[in-house]
N, C-alpha and C positions, 0 to 999 in steps of 0.2 A: 592828758595822754591815754589812760586807760581807756577811756572811751573811743578814741581814734582806734587803738588797738581792736578793740571789741568789734568795731564797725568795718573795720578792714578783715577781721576774720568773717563776720558776717557776709561781707561782701565776696571774699573768695568761697564760701560755703555755697552762696547763691551761685556763683558761676559755676561752680564743680557740679552742683545739682542740675543745672540747665543743661550742662553738657552731658551729663548722665541720662538727664532725660530725652535730649534729642538722639542721642546713640539709642536709647531704649525705643524711641518711638519709630526710629528708622528700622530698629531690628523687628518689632512688629510689624510695620508696613513692609518689611521685606519679603523676598520670593518664598512661596510654601514649598518646603522640601516633601517630594513625594516618594512612595516607596511601594512596594506590593500590597501592604496593607491599608493605606489612604488614597489610593489614585482613584477611586471612583468619586472623590468629592468634586473634581473637575467635571463630572457629567450634569452638574447642576450650575446654572450662571454662565458668567463669560471669564475666561481665563486666556494667557498667553502662557504657553509650557515650553520651557526650554530642555534640551537634553544635552548633557555636556559631561566631560571627563576631566579628573584632576591633573592628568598628563597632556591635555590637549592645548597647545600654544594658542589657537583661534578661540576656543573658550574662555581663557583668560584676558584675550582681548575684547571680548564682548560683555565681561563682568562689569565694568563701570556703566555702559549703557543700559545694561538690564537693570542694574541698582537704580539709576536716575528714572528708568520708566517706571518701577513702582513706587517710588517717591513721589514723584508728579502725579501718578495716577490716584494716589491716597490724598494728594493736597487738593485735586480736582474732584474727588468723591465721586470717581468714575466707578460703575460696577464690574470694571474689569479687575479682576486680580491676576497676579504672576505666580508662576510656579517653576520650580526646576527638578530634573531628575537626573542622579547620579548613575550612569550605566554602568559603573563597575559594582556598585552597591545593589542595584535593582536591574539585572541583565532581562529578567522577563518582560518589563517594561519597554523595554528597547526592541523585543520579540514583538510585541502587541503593537507598537506604531511602527514596524518596520524600520527601524532607524539604520541607515547605511552611512551616514556622515555626521561629523560632529563640526560645531554645534547644530541641532535641528531643531527649529521653532514651529509649534504649533498654534493656532488659534482654536479655541474650544467655544462654541455656543450652544447651550443647552442639550449637549450630546452629540452635536454637528461638530465634526474635526476637518480643519482646514490647515494646510502646510503654507507656512508664511515664507515667502522667497524674496520678500523686498530688501531694502536697505537695512544695515545692522545698527542704526544709530536711534537714540530715544526719540527723537522728533520723527522720524519716518514711522516707528512702530506706533507712536501715540497718534497719529494722524490717520493710520490704518485702522485704529480702534475707533476714534472719535467720529470720522466720517464714514464708517461702515464700509470701508473699501472691501472687507472680506465677502459682502455679498455677491461679487463679481467673480469670486475664486469657486469652482466647482468642490464641493464638500467630498470627503473619500466614501466611497461605496460601502453599502451594508455589509458585503461578504467581507470586507479589509476592515472593518469597523474595530477597533481596539475592545470594545466589550462584546464582540461576538465570539460563538464557541469554537469556530476555526481559528480565530488568532489567541484564544486562550491555550489551545493545543499547542500552537505555535512558541507561546510564551513558556510553556512548559519545557521545550524542548531546548529552548535558550537557557533554562536555568539548569537542565541537565549538562549541557555544554560547559556552563561556567563551573559545575560541580566537579567535571571531568577533568577541567584545566586546573583546578586547585588540586586534585588528587595527583596529576602530572607533576606539580610544581612540588609536592610534598615527597613523592618517590625521589626526585632528583635532588632536592636541599636537605631533606630529613635524613634519608636512607642512602643518599649517594650513588644512586642508580644512573647509569648513564642514560642517555636520550634513547638509544635503540633498545634497552632495556625496558624502559617504560612502553615503549611503543609495541613490544612484544608480548608484556603483560596484557596490555590492551587489546591486542590482536587476537590472543588466546580466549580473554574473557568475552570477545565479540562472538567469536566462533561457538563457543558453549551456549551462551544466551541465545544465538540463533538458532541450534539444534534444537533447544528446550523448547522455544516457542513454535519452531517448526512442529514438534511433536504434539504440544498443546493444541495448536491449529488443527492437526490431524483428527485427533482425538474429539474435537468440539464438531468437526463435520461428520465424523462418524456416528455422535450422539445426535445430531440434528437431523441428518439424511442417513438413515441405515441402508444398508444393501439389500436389496428384494431378493431374499432367498426362494419365495414361492415362485417366482418365475424362472429361476435357474432350475429349481426341480423339475417344472412343468417341461422346460425346453429339454432336459436329460431324458424325461420318459419319451417325449416325441422322439428324440433321436434314436433311444432304444427300440422304440417302436418301427421305426424305418430301417433298423439294421434287421431286426428280426424279419419283415417282411420280404427285405432283399435277401435274406438268407434262406427263407421259406421258398422264393421263386427259383432260387439257384438250386436247392435240393430237389424240386420237382423237375427242373431240366435236367439235372443228373440222373433222378431215376429213369425218366422217359429215354434217355440215352441207354441205360443199362438194358432198357426193356427192348430198345430195339438192337441192340447186340445180342439177345439171347434169341429173338425171333430169327436173324440172319444167321446166327450160329445153327439153330435147328433146321433153318432152310438149306443150308449148305450141309450138313449131315444128310439130309434126305437125298439131296441131288446125288452125292457119293455113294449112297447106298443103292440107288437106282442105277448108276452107272456100273457098279458091281455085279448086280443082278442080271442087267441086260446081256443080249449075246453080243457076240464078237462082231466085228464089222465084217470080215471074212466069211462068215457064215450066211451074212445078209445077202453078200453078192452072189454066194454059190448057189442059193436058192432062188427057183425062180418064181416071178410073180404069179399068182392065182390069177385066172381070168375071171373076168366078171367082178372082181371084188371091188371095182369102183376105185374111184381116184383117191390117191393117198392124202391124208390129212396133214397139212402142215404142221411139223412141228411146235409146240408150244413153247415160246422163249419166256422164260421166267425171269421178270425184272426184279433186281434187288432195290429194297427201298433205301433212298438216299439218307444219309446220316445228317442228324440236324448239326450244324456249325456249334463248337463249343462256345 
């Protein structure tokens, strides 16, 4: 009786051990969870990567097929492995891969990324890998590759947006601010940061491309010389006009003195002309020099 009890205990222990071993083996062969630190593991070898979110109903519907795909790939000793990315925990990766819908599946082969758009069952995905149907799909271009520099910058913006969302939730839940109050704080902070960045940009531009002061001084001197020359020409014209006025005034004064000293017209008419004196010379008319126009 004791032996029967011992053998039943051993049998139960063996069954529990097998069950734990199966669970452990399925856990080992399960999907690799990717984040910002270890995502570069998929750049080597062949992978099927799923982007999901805990709140997504379609992601929950895909979970059994994804687990079956991982287990069957392990049993068939395929070189392909499966991985998954939680976009709520790693928003930067969703920015790198430009994920706009959930769930999204990518096939990765030695650093080449292709989006899988076929049926979402284990058989179809396994057939896609085994028959190398991915070769008929155009890979993602180099400038949109997740490991490129520009996509790294996009990933940083996604991280920033997630951080701002966390701050927004904290302001409303922890401090009890209304929605418009949180938006007002963000607006003021945006204006302040924009003004600060603009000032820094102006300083950098002035430092790299300083203004050419020598050219400005040269232009100023040239303008000054031109003004002096114009003033000099104007003063010469004014001096010439003054000299003309002096000459005209002198001539007018001489003519007036001559008229005063000359005999009256009646005396000239009463006296007879002398015979043989010859023809009278016409009186000379003195012309006035015209003034120059101002």
